[in-house]
N, C-alpha and C positions, 0 to 999 in steps of 0.2 A: 343648750345642752346639743351641738348636732352629732344626731344619731349617726351620719355616717361617719365620724370620727376614724385617720387612718391609728390612730392608739400604737404608734412603732415602738417597740421598746429594744434598746441595746441588748447584744447577746453577746458572751463574754467568752465564750467557746462555740469550738461550730455544733458540737451535742445540743448544746444550750438552743442556739438558732435551730436546728434540724427540727428539737422537737419540738418546739415553739410551730414550725408551720406546723407540722402533723395535727399541733391542738385546733389551730384557724382552721385547717382546709376541714378535720373533722368535724368542727361544730358548725361554719359555712354548710359543709353537704348532708349533713342531718337536718339543717333548718329550712333547706331549700325541699329536702325530699321531702321530709315529713308536710311543709305547707302547699305543694305537688299532690299529696298523697288527701289531706282535709280537704282541696279546693275541687278532686273528683267525685269525693264523698259532699260534699255538702254545698257545694263551689263557695265556699267562701274566702275571699280573695285578701290578698298579704297586703295589710299596710305599708306604711311606708317605713317604720322600725325593723319590720321584718326586711322589706327587700334586699335594707342597707348589709344584713346579714351575708346575702348570698353572692360573697364575693371571694378571688382567689386571694389566697395568700403573699407579701410581695417579700421578697429578701432584698434588702437597701443590702451596697458596701460603698463605705467614704474610704478613698483612698489617700491618706493624711502624709504626704509628700513632704519628707524629712532628710533633705541633704542628697547625696546620693540614689541614685534608684540599685537596690539590689540585683547583681547576676546570678542569673540563674542559666541553667541548660535544660531545666525543665518546657517541654513543651505547650503546658496545660498551667493552671492555677496561678497565672500570674498577672498584677498590672502592670500598664507601657509608662502612663498618663497620669497625672493625679486626677482627680474629678471623681463623681457619686454615677455606680454603677447597680444599676437593676432589672430585676427578674421575676414575674408572677411565676408561683410552682402550682403545681398540681401533685397529688397524689407524693407526696414527700417522705409519708412511711416506705411505699415500697421502691423511692430512689434516695432512701437514705445513705445505702451504700455510697453509694455516686455522690453526691451532697458534700459526704463528710472529706471522701477523698478531693477534691477539689475545694471546701473550703479551711479545713485542717493545714497544709502548706502555705496558703493564704495571709491567715492568719498566724502564720508562725515566723514567714517570711519578710512579709510586709506590713508600715505599718497604716493598720485599715480600722476602719471601724463598722460593726454589720448590727444592724437591724432590722426588724423583722414587726412586720405587721398586714394590717385589710391594704390590698391594692384597691384601684377603683373598678377593677374587669371585672363583671359581672360572670359567674360560673354557668355556661348555659343548661337549662333544665334536663336537655337529653342524658347528660354527663353524670348527672345523680341517678337514670334510670337501668337498674342492672339488665332487668329482660324485657321492658317493655310490656311484663304482665298486669302491670299497673295499672297500664292502661285501658287494657282488653274492655270491651262491655262498658264502658265509664259513657259511652256517647261523647264525649270532648272531643274534636280534632285539635290534629297537631296546630292549624292555624288560630285557634281559639283562645290554646295553651300560652302562644309565642304573643297573643297580646297581653297574655297577665303576666309570666314571669320570663323571665330573661330567656333568650332561644340562642342561638350556632349564629355567629355572625362572621361568614368567612370572609370578612375586608379583616380582622381581627387576628386571624389564621394566615400566616405569611412564612415565606423565609428570603424576608428580605433582611435580615442581618446574615445567615449564609451567603446570601449571593451579592454582600456589598453593596445593600440600596440602602443601607443608614451615612446619613452625613453626621460622621461623626467631630468635624469642627464644632456643628452648631446645637451638638444635639444636647440633652440633658433632661433627665441621665441618661448615661448609656449604659449601652445593651451588658447585664453579665453574661448570657448564655445567647447561642446559638436560637433554643426555639423557648418561646412563651407558654404558660400554662394553656390558653387556648390553641395553640399549635399540635402541642404534644397530647394534649385530651381529642383532639381530632382525628391525629394520628391513632390512639390508643382504640379507639373505636372502631377504627378501617383494621387493623389489625386481627382484631377479634373477629368482623366481617370475612376478612378473607382468607386465614390460615385455621380457622376452625377451634382455635384453642383461645382461654385465655391470655391478654397481653403477659402478665406477670410468671407464666410460664417460659417467657423465650431468654437464650441464656446466652451470654457476651461474645461468645464465638460462635458464628455463624458461618454452615456452608450453602449454598444454594445451588439448584440444579433445575437444569431440563429435563431432566426424564424419568421417571417413577420409577427407575429398574435400581435406580441410586436409593431411592425409598428402601425396596427390600431388602437391600443388602444392609440401612444404616438399621434397620429393625435388628436385622440376624445380630450385627454388632451390639444394639444398645444390648439383649436377650445375654449374648456373651459375656458382656461385663457386669450385667446382673447375679448370673447366676455365680460368675466366677468372683474371684479376688482382685475389686477394684475400686477405684473412689468415687463411683455413680453408687446413686443412691435408687432413682426411680426413674421411668421414661412417661413421658405423656404422648398421649397419640392425638389425632386432631378427635374433636369433641371431649376434651380433657378427660379422657379416658384415661386410669394412671394402669401404671405396672408397679410394681412394687420389688424392692428386694425381699429375699425371703418367702416370694410367692414359687410353688412348685411351675417348672415348666411347662408342664401341658395346662396349668392352669395360665399361665403367662399366653401361650399360642392360641388357647381360646379364647381370648380377650381382643388379641389380634385379631383376629378370623374374622368377628364381629366390628370390626371399626367400618362405619360407612363414612373413608373419607372423601368420597369422590362427592358429596354434599357440596364441597370446599372448593371454589376456586384454586386458591393456592396454599395446600395444606402442608401444616409444619408440625415437627417432629423433635422434642424434648429429653435430651437425655441430661438427667440434673445429675449436680453433683454436691457433696456434704460442703464445700468451701464454696460455693455460689459461681466457679468457673466450669459449668457444663458447657454442652453441643448443642445447636440448635440446626434441624435440616430440613429449611425451606423446595417443596417443589413448585418454582414459579412457572412454569411452564417453559411455551415458547416465543420469543419476543423481545425488543428494547420496550415497547409498553406498558408490559409486566413486570420486565427489570426493574424500569425509573419507580413504579407503582409501590411498588412491596418497599423496597429500599429508601425511597422518600418517607415510609411509615416506620422501619424498625431504626432510622437514624435516630430517633428520639428515643430514644432506651440509651443510647452512645457507646454500645457494641465494642470492642475491643479490635476485632476485625470480623470481615464478610471473606468469604475464599469465593468464587463463580470453580463451582467441578461438573464440566459440561460436553458434551460433544462437539465436533466441530469438524469442517471440511478441511482436509491438507490440499495445500496448494503446491506443493514439491513433491516432484519424482522420486526422491530420495527417498519420501516418507513411507512408510507400510500400513494397514488399518492395526490401530492397539497402539501406537507411538503416542508420548507425551508432548502438548505444547506447554511451553511456562513463558507467559506473555510478557514480553519485559517495554512495550510498546502498543497502541492502539491508535490504529484508523476507522476512525468515529464516521460510520455513513448510515447511522439509526436516525438520524433526524430529532430525536427526541428532546433534546438536551439545546437544539442549536440559539436559542433567544437565549437562554442563561448563561449557558458555557459552552461558549462557540467552539467547532470542531477544531481549529486551530492553535486552539489551546493544547499547551502538551501537559500529559500525564506523567509526573515522575513513578518510573519504576521503582518501592519504598526495599529498601536494599534488605532490611531485617523477614520482609513477606519474602523477597526471591529466594534469602539461604536459606528461610525454612523450610519453603516447598524441594527445593533441589535436595536438601540434606534429608527430607521426611523421602523422597522418591529413591535416595540410594540408600536408605535404611529400610524400605519396605519391598521393594525388589531384590534388595540382594548385590544390584550392580555397580560397580565405580568407574571410575577415565575414560577409557574411550568406549568401555561397551555400555554405561549407562548415556554417552552421549547419542549414540545409535538408536534408542528409545525414548530419549529427553531432546528435544528440541527448543532452544532460547531464540524470540522473534517476535513482529508485528505481529497482533490478529488482528483481523478487519472485521468490523460491525454492520454487518447489514439489518435494513428495516423491510428488507424483501427476500421473503425465501428463495423466490423463483429468479435470483441473480442471475443465475448463468443462462437466461435468456436473453440476457443483455452483454455477454460475453466481449463481443469486438469493441462496443463501446468503455466496457470497466476495465480491461489488459489494460492497455499503458498507466494506467492511476494504481490500480493493484502491482503492477511492475516495477515504479517509481520507488511504492511503500516498501519494497520488501518481506511484505507480507508474506507467512508461510504457512497461515490456518484462516479460516472464515466460520463466525457463528455468528447470531443474532442477540446476545444480552453481555455478554462478556466487555465492550466498550464502555455501554451503557451502565452496567455496575463499579464498573472500575472510575468512569465519572463523575458518580452518583457519589463515591467513594472519597476521592478529592475535595468535590466541591461543599460535601457535609461533615467532612473531617473524621472519615472512619478508614483507618488502614484497609486496605482492601489487596486484592491478588486475583489471578487466574491459572490455573489449572487444565487444560482442555486432553481431552483423550481423539484419536482422530478417529473417525468412525464411516470416512470414505473419500473419497477423491476424486471430486466431482468433475477435474479437468483431464483428468488422466483414466478414465474409462471404467473407475473403480466405484461402484455404488452399492449402494447396500439392498442386495438380494435378500429373500427371508432368510433361507440357509442360512450363508455367510453371516450373516446379521446377528442370528440367533447364538452363533458359537463364539462370535466376536462380543458380543453383551458377556454370556458367562464367565468369559475369560477374565475380560479386563475391568468390569465396574466393580467388584469386589476388590479389587487392586489400588484402584485410582480412588475409592471412598477411603481406603484405609491411609493414601498418601495426605488426603484432604485432612482427616485427622491425625494424622501424628506430625502433621505442619503447624495445626493448632498448637499438639501439646507444646509443640518446640517454642511456640510463641509465646504460650502461657509464663514461660520461665522468665522472660524477657522484656515485661509491659512498658519498664521504664525506657528502652529504648525504642519500643514499638510505635509510640507516637509519638510523631516524626514531627518536628515543626516544620520540615518542607509540607504541611500542609497546611499551613497559617498564613495568613494573608498580614498585610500591615497594617491594619483595625484590626482586631481581635477579640472575643471578647474573655476575660479571663477565663473562665470555663470552659471546661474541655468540650 
């Protein structure tokens, strides 16, 4: 009998498939964790039979095309060509809702056979070590453990499917999802490292900002929601510090004041709701490298949308400090994604996101028509990787002029490109904080007044836009983000 048999079992319902995935993953993780602890204590190596247990579960779907292919306007949970699709899965219990959202319509609308079993892909031992305390004082090096247990193999954690590097004509099985288990686990650990909180706290509606003052206002908003009547139930701060509905406001404030957020490179704040549709704010700092880094990892959670709300330089004389810029196009001079998504590839503005942002601005500001147009400019945003691009103004001016850009920043184009590349709906609403080409720079006094006045309103517009999109999920996940060869799962 083969000790490493796959043992694939047919699942007749989506719930049955996810339950089996969760059971197999739990068994594999437990077996690996126990063997690791035993080795640290007694140096007893796992035998061949044990090593066969250290594998990810696999979800396999075979499309048995019978006659005409069903038509659907849905942008996900559909198969286009007959064949077998598969993906390894990690943390299926945590991803249960997402997996069911993909499997249920697939199994309802298409003639498919769904099977679950053990894959041939090992779980790297670091992914079952929660805090690392298990290794402390053991006298065992990481190099030694890697010789005994499966370790991280970065060649297995790729974005090949998302970047269209699969040969769909000659691949069997075909990819069922954009990210396999190794890629997901890689990002889950990075999210904890960068954001300072458990990845399970991240909500499906994400705001990204480049300034800490937005964090202050988000926390204030969260407290108001928890103290008053709202659908939100708790807020999780960096370090996994939790504020619950029902706490006294003074107690909440004391907890907030003791959070050591600056320990983390890109601290995240999670306002959670009972229905699972909460909001996460991540302060990504400045620059396209940070923007790519965090979105690479957030994408494996398959969020419904991410929005960039931050500051920009206004490029037009008619703009005033405190005005808003709604990006409908991007000129990418960030350089960070040129190898996988060349800058000449257009990034479409997503109508649902654009309309939500404009309507949210109308609701929050109380302005409409020409009055709103005075404050809200739609146009091209230029994203640089050089904060001091002004020193090359003579060389850059002709290109900026051709692009008709109305604002400049260092993150928005990267975040939009990542949304396009990784199939996450995206949008950008920026606030003009200076006008570098028109002798209006951020002097300390003026900047302080601007921040006090504008940041709160700007944040509320972003949250209101997410709330509007929450009510139109079916149309939000647009087909315009899908490629010719696309996995069935979103």
